[in-house]
Jmol script that loads the backbone (N, CA, C; Angstrom):
load data "model"
ATOM      1  N   MET A   1       0.851  -1.173   0.000  1.00  0.00           N
ATOM      2  CA  MET A   1       0.000   0.000   0.000  1.00  0.00           C
ATOM      3  C   MET A   1       0.898   1.238   0.000  1.00  0.00           C
ATOM      4  N   GLN A   2       0.707   2.105  -0.953  1.00  0.00           N
ATOM      5  CA  GLN A   2       1.499   3.313  -1.051  1.00  0.00           C
ATOM      6  C   GLN A   2       0.776   4.465  -0.375  1.00  0.00           C
ATOM      7  N   GLN A   3       1.577   5.359   0.192  1.00  0.00           N
ATOM      8  CA  GLN A   3       1.007   6.532   0.837  1.00  0.00           C
ATOM      9  C   GLN A   3       1.478   7.773   0.100  1.00  0.00           C
ATOM     10  N   THR A   4       0.658   8.751   0.127  1.00  0.00           N
ATOM     11  CA  THR A   4       1.052  10.006  -0.484  1.00  0.00           C
ATOM     12  C   THR A   4       1.984  10.756   0.449  1.00  0.00           C
ATOM     13  N   ALA A   5       2.665  11.734  -0.079  1.00  0.00           N
ATOM     14  CA  ALA A   5       3.590  12.529   0.719  1.00  0.00           C
ATOM     15  C   ALA A   5       2.852  13.284   1.819  1.00  0.00           C
ATOM     16  N   ALA A   6       1.651  13.719   1.545  1.00  0.00           N
ATOM     17  CA  ALA A   6       0.875  14.452   2.547  1.00  0.00           C
ATOM     18  C   ALA A   6       0.522  13.555   3.734  1.00  0.00           C
ATOM     19  N   ALA A   7       0.119  12.320   3.449  1.00  0.00           N
ATOM     20  CA  ALA A   7      -0.222  11.395   4.524  1.00  0.00           C
ATOM     21  C   ALA A   7       1.015  11.066   5.351  1.00  0.00           C
ATOM     22  N   TRP A   8       2.155  10.914   4.686  1.00  0.00           N
ATOM     23  CA  TRP A   8       3.402  10.632   5.381  1.00  0.00           C
ATOM     24  C   TRP A   8       3.773  11.794   6.305  1.00  0.00           C
ATOM     25  N   CYS A   9       3.624  13.004   5.837  1.00  0.00           N
ATOM     26  CA  CYS A   9       3.928  14.190   6.649  1.00  0.00           C
ATOM     27  C   CYS A   9       2.992  14.296   7.847  1.00  0.00           C
ATOM     28  N   VAL A  10       1.718  13.973   7.653  1.00  0.00           N
ATOM     29  CA  VAL A  10       0.759  14.016   8.752  1.00  0.00           C
ATOM     30  C   VAL A  10       1.127  12.975   9.812  1.00  0.00           C
ATOM     31  N   GLU A  11       1.535  11.804   9.383  1.00  0.00           N
ATOM     32  CA  GLU A  11       1.923  10.765  10.341  1.00  0.00           C
ATOM     33  C   GLU A  11       3.167  11.167  11.130  1.00  0.00           C
ATOM     34  N   ILE A  12       4.125  11.772  10.470  1.00  0.00           N
ATOM     35  CA  ILE A  12       5.345  12.234  11.157  1.00  0.00           C
ATOM     36  C   ILE A  12       4.988  13.334  12.156  1.00  0.00           C
ATOM     37  N   ALA A  13       4.145  14.268  11.750  1.00  0.00           N
ATOM     38  CA  ALA A  13       3.732  15.348  12.647  1.00  0.00           C
ATOM     39  C   ALA A  13       2.977  14.789  13.853  1.00  0.00           C
ATOM     40  N   LEU A  14       2.156  13.785  13.639  1.00  0.00           N
ATOM     41  CA  LEU A  14       1.418  13.163  14.734  1.00  0.00           C
ATOM     42  C   LEU A  14       2.369  12.460  15.703  1.00  0.00           C
ATOM     43  N   ALA A  15       3.381  11.799  15.168  1.00  0.00           N
ATOM     44  CA  ALA A  15       4.362  11.134  16.030  1.00  0.00           C
ATOM     45  C   ALA A  15       5.114  12.159  16.880  1.00  0.00           C
ATOM     46  N   PHE A  16       5.496  13.286  16.284  1.00  0.00           N
ATOM     47  CA  PHE A  16       6.150  14.348  17.054  1.00  0.00           C
ATOM     48  C   PHE A  16       5.224  14.895  18.129  1.00  0.00           C
ATOM     49  N   ARG A  17       3.965  15.045  17.788  1.00  0.00           N
ATOM     50  CA  ARG A  17       2.986  15.577  18.736  1.00  0.00           C
ATOM     51  C   ARG A  17       2.776  14.624  19.910  1.00  0.00           C
ATOM     52  N   VAL A  18       2.766  13.331  19.641  1.00  0.00           N
ATOM     53  CA  VAL A  18       2.501  12.343  20.686  1.00  0.00           C
ATOM     54  C   VAL A  18       3.729  12.106  21.546  1.00  0.00           C
ATOM     55  N   PHE A  19       4.884  11.898  20.919  1.00  0.00           N
ATOM     56  CA  PHE A  19       6.075  11.510  21.659  1.00  0.00           C
ATOM     57  C   PHE A  19       6.992  12.681  22.015  1.00  0.00           C
ATOM     58  N   GLY A  20       6.762  13.840  21.446  1.00  0.00           N
ATOM     59  CA  GLY A  20       7.615  15.002  21.693  1.00  0.00           C
ATOM     60  C   GLY A  20       7.730  15.401  23.153  1.00  0.00           C
ATOM     61  N   PRO A  21       6.623  15.566  23.875  1.00  0.00           N
ATOM     62  CA  PRO A  21       6.727  15.965  25.279  1.00  0.00           C
ATOM     63  C   PRO A  21       7.511  14.971  26.136  1.00  0.00           C
ATOM     64  N   ASP A  22       7.348  13.678  25.868  1.00  0.00           N
ATOM     65  CA  ASP A  22       8.094  12.677  26.629  1.00  0.00           C
ATOM     66  C   ASP A  22       9.585  12.753  26.328  1.00  0.00           C
ATOM     67  N   VAL A  23       9.932  12.983  25.075  1.00  0.00           N
ATOM     68  CA  VAL A  23      11.338  13.093  24.698  1.00  0.00           C
ATOM     69  C   VAL A  23      11.958  14.326  25.354  1.00  0.00           C
ATOM     70  N   VAL A  24      11.242  15.439  25.353  1.00  0.00           N
ATOM     71  CA  VAL A  24      11.755  16.664  25.974  1.00  0.00           C
ATOM     72  C   VAL A  24      11.924  16.457  27.475  1.00  0.00           C
ATOM     73  N   ARG A  25      10.965  15.829  28.116  1.00  0.00           N
ATOM     74  CA  ARG A  25      11.052  15.571  29.558  1.00  0.00           C
ATOM     75  C   ARG A  25      12.237  14.664  29.882  1.00  0.00           C
ATOM     76  N   GLY A  26      12.456  13.643  29.060  1.00  0.00           N
ATOM     77  CA  GLY A  26      13.593  12.744  29.266  1.00  0.00           C
ATOM     78  C   GLY A  26      14.920  13.456  29.088  1.00  0.00           C
ATOM     79  N   CYS A  27      15.004  14.325  28.088  1.00  0.00           N
ATOM     80  CA  CYS A  27      16.245  15.090  27.875  1.00  0.00           C
ATOM     81  C   CYS A  27      16.511  16.032  29.034  1.00  0.00           C
ATOM     82  N   ARG A  28      15.484  16.671  29.542  1.00  0.00           N
ATOM     83  CA  ARG A  28      15.674  17.558  30.697  1.00  0.00           C
ATOM     84  C   ARG A  28      16.164  16.783  31.910  1.00  0.00           C
ATOM     85  N   ARG A  29      15.611  15.590  32.117  1.00  0.00           N
ATOM     86  CA  ARG A  29      16.033  14.762  33.246  1.00  0.00           C
ATOM     87  C   ARG A  29      17.493  14.355  33.092  1.00  0.00           C
ATOM     88  N   LEU A  30      17.896  13.965  31.876  1.00  0.00           N
ATOM     89  CA  LEU A  30      19.288  13.601  31.647  1.00  0.00           C
ATOM     90  C   LEU A  30      20.219  14.790  31.851  1.00  0.00           C
ATOM     91  N   LEU A  31      19.809  15.961  31.399  1.00  0.00           N
ATOM     92  CA  LEU A  31      20.625  17.154  31.618  1.00  0.00           C
ATOM     93  C   LEU A  31      20.754  17.474  33.100  1.00  0.00           C
ATOM     94  N   THR A  32      19.675  17.314  33.852  1.00  0.00           N
ATOM     95  CA  THR A  32      19.719  17.569  35.289  1.00  0.00           C
ATOM     96  C   THR A  32      20.695  16.628  35.977  1.00  0.00           C
ATOM     97  N   VAL A  33      20.655  15.362  35.606  1.00  0.00           N
ATOM     98  CA  VAL A  33      21.581  14.393  36.196  1.00  0.00           C
ATOM     99  C   VAL A  33      23.010  14.735  35.813  1.00  0.00           C
ATOM    100  N   GLY A  34      23.232  15.115  34.580  1.00  0.00           N
ATOM    101  CA  GLY A  34      24.578  15.487  34.134  1.00  0.00           C
ATOM    102  C   GLY A  34      25.111  16.693  34.878  1.00  0.00           C
ATOM    103  N   VAL A  35      24.263  17.666  35.116  1.00  0.00           N
ATOM    104  CA  VAL A  35      24.685  18.860  35.858  1.00  0.00           C
ATOM    105  C   VAL A  35      25.023  18.488  37.291  1.00  0.00           C
ATOM    106  N   ARG A  36      24.221  17.639  37.901  1.00  0.00           N
ATOM    107  CA  ARG A  36      24.511  17.219  39.277  1.00  0.00           C
ATOM    108  C   ARG A  36      25.837  16.492  39.352  1.00  0.00           C
ATOM    109  N   ILE A  37      26.096  15.612  38.395  1.00  0.00           N
ATOM    110  CA  ILE A  37      27.361  14.883  38.386  1.00  0.00           C
ATOM    111  C   ILE A  37      28.519  15.849  38.159  1.00  0.00           C
ATOM    112  N   GLY A  38      28.331  16.808  37.262  1.00  0.00           N
ATOM    113  CA  GLY A  38      29.383  17.789  36.988  1.00  0.00           C
ATOM    114  C   GLY A  38      29.686  18.653  38.194  1.00  0.00           C
ATOM    115  N   ILE A  39      28.653  19.110  38.890  1.00  0.00           N
ATOM    116  CA  ILE A  39      28.857  19.938  40.081  1.00  0.00           C
ATOM    117  C   ILE A  39      29.550  19.130  41.162  1.00  0.00           C
ATOM    118  N   THR A  40      29.172  17.876  41.309  1.00  0.00           N
ATOM    119  CA  THR A  40      29.816  17.015  42.301  1.00  0.00           C
ATOM    120  C   THR A  40      31.286  16.838  41.956  1.00  0.00           C
ATOM    121  N   GLY A  41      31.595  16.671  40.696  1.00  0.00           N
ATOM    122  CA  GLY A  41      32.986  16.525  40.278  1.00  0.00           C
ATOM    123  C   GLY A  41      33.795  17.783  40.500  1.00  0.00           C
ATOM    124  N   LEU A  42      33.196  18.935  40.276  1.00  0.00           N
ATOM    125  CA  LEU A  42      33.913  20.204  40.453  1.00  0.00           C
ATOM    126  C   LEU A  42      34.146  20.527  41.921  1.00  0.00           C
ATOM    127  N   THR A  43      33.195  20.226  42.761  1.00  0.00           N
ATOM    128  CA  THR A  43      33.338  20.563  44.173  1.00  0.00           C
ATOM    129  C   THR A  43      34.140  19.522  44.930  1.00  0.00           C
ATOM    130  N   GLY A  44      34.273  18.331  44.359  1.00  0.00           N
ATOM    131  CA  GLY A  44      35.044  17.287  45.014  1.00  0.00           C
ATOM    132  C   GLY A  44      34.307  16.624  46.159  1.00  0.00           C
ATOM    133  N   SER A  45      33.052  16.940  46.346  1.00  0.00           N
ATOM    134  CA  SER A  45      32.281  16.314  47.418  1.00  0.00           C
ATOM    135  C   SER A  45      31.443  15.190  46.839  1.00  0.00           C
ATOM    136  N   ARG A  46      31.085  14.281  47.678  1.00  0.00           N
ATOM    137  CA  ARG A  46      30.239  13.179  47.261  1.00  0.00           C
ATOM    138  C   ARG A  46      28.803  13.476  47.650  1.00  0.00           C
ATOM    139  N   ALA A  47      27.901  12.993  46.841  1.00  0.00           N
ATOM    140  CA  ALA A  47      26.485  13.174  47.130  1.00  0.00           C
ATOM    141  C   ALA A  47      26.129  12.339  48.358  1.00  0.00           C
ATOM    142  N   VAL A  48      25.302  12.891  49.205  1.00  0.00           N
ATOM    143  CA  VAL A  48      24.890  12.192  50.414  1.00  0.00           C
ATOM    144  C   VAL A  48      23.858  11.150  50.040  1.00  0.00           C
ATOM    145  N   SER A  49      24.124   9.925  50.427  1.00  0.00           N
ATOM    146  CA  SER A  49      23.161   8.861  50.179  1.00  0.00           C
ATOM    147  C   SER A  49      22.836   8.194  51.500  1.00  0.00           C
ATOM    148  N   GLN A  50      21.628   7.756  51.618  1.00  0.00           N
ATOM    149  CA  GLN A  50      21.201   7.126  52.852  1.00  0.00           C
ATOM    150  C   GLN A  50      21.666   5.679  52.874  1.00  0.00           C
ATOM    151  N   ALA A  51      22.192   5.263  54.005  1.00  0.00           N
ATOM    152  CA  ALA A  51      22.627   3.882  54.164  1.00  0.00           C
ATOM    153  C   ALA A  51      21.406   3.001  54.407  1.00  0.00           C
ATOM    154  N   PRO A  52      21.458   1.759  53.961  1.00  0.00           N
ATOM    155  CA  PRO A  52      20.339   0.851  54.232  1.00  0.00           C
ATOM    156  C   PRO A  52      20.181   0.613  55.728  1.00  0.00           C
ATOM    157  N   GLU A  53      19.022   0.177  56.115  1.00  0.00           N
ATOM    158  CA  GLU A  53      18.724  -0.052  57.526  1.00  0.00           C
ATOM    159  C   GLU A  53      19.722  -1.003  58.175  1.00  0.00           C
ATOM    160  N   SER A  54      20.148  -2.036  57.458  1.00  0.00           N
ATOM    161  CA  SER A  54      21.060  -3.013  58.062  1.00  0.00           C
ATOM    162  C   SER A  54      22.428  -2.394  58.365  1.00  0.00           C
ATOM    163  N   MET A  55      22.838  -1.389  57.612  1.00  0.00           N
ATOM    164  CA  MET A  55      24.150  -0.774  57.826  1.00  0.00           C
ATOM    165  C   MET A  55      24.114   0.247  58.961  1.00  0.00           C
ATOM    166  N   ARG A  56      22.964   0.756  59.315  1.00  0.00           N
ATOM    167  CA  ARG A  56      22.868   1.770  60.366  1.00  0.00           C
ATOM    168  C   ARG A  56      23.147   1.179  61.749  1.00  0.00           C
ATOM    169  N   ASP A  57      22.862  -0.092  61.944  1.00  0.00           N
ATOM    170  CA  ASP A  57      23.034  -0.714  63.238  1.00  0.00           C
ATOM    171  C   ASP A  57      24.485  -1.121  63.508  1.00  0.00           C
ATOM    172  N   VAL A  58      25.300  -1.199  62.459  1.00  0.00           N
ATOM    173  CA  VAL A  58      26.693  -1.631  62.630  1.00  0.00           C
ATOM    174  C   VAL A  58      27.505  -0.454  63.158  1.00  0.00           C
ATOM    175  N   PRO A  59      28.245  -0.659  64.302  1.00  0.00           N
ATOM    176  CA  PRO A  59      29.039   0.447  64.859  1.00  0.00           C
ATOM    177  C   PRO A  59      30.287   0.719  64.082  1.00  0.00           C
TER     178      PRO A  59
END
end "model"
wireframe off; spacefill off
backbone 0.3
color backbone group
């Protein structure tokens, strides 16, 4: 089944409309993580992470 160029363009535009916001949100999240890693590297400090419950009881 062949499609016309107009139908192909409409399908591409629809795909951008549907998946575009998710792609933008994912890119922003990746940039945020990259900035956090970069700032941690520049300051030389480690990010504070919570120890599991089993490790808190060990002196």
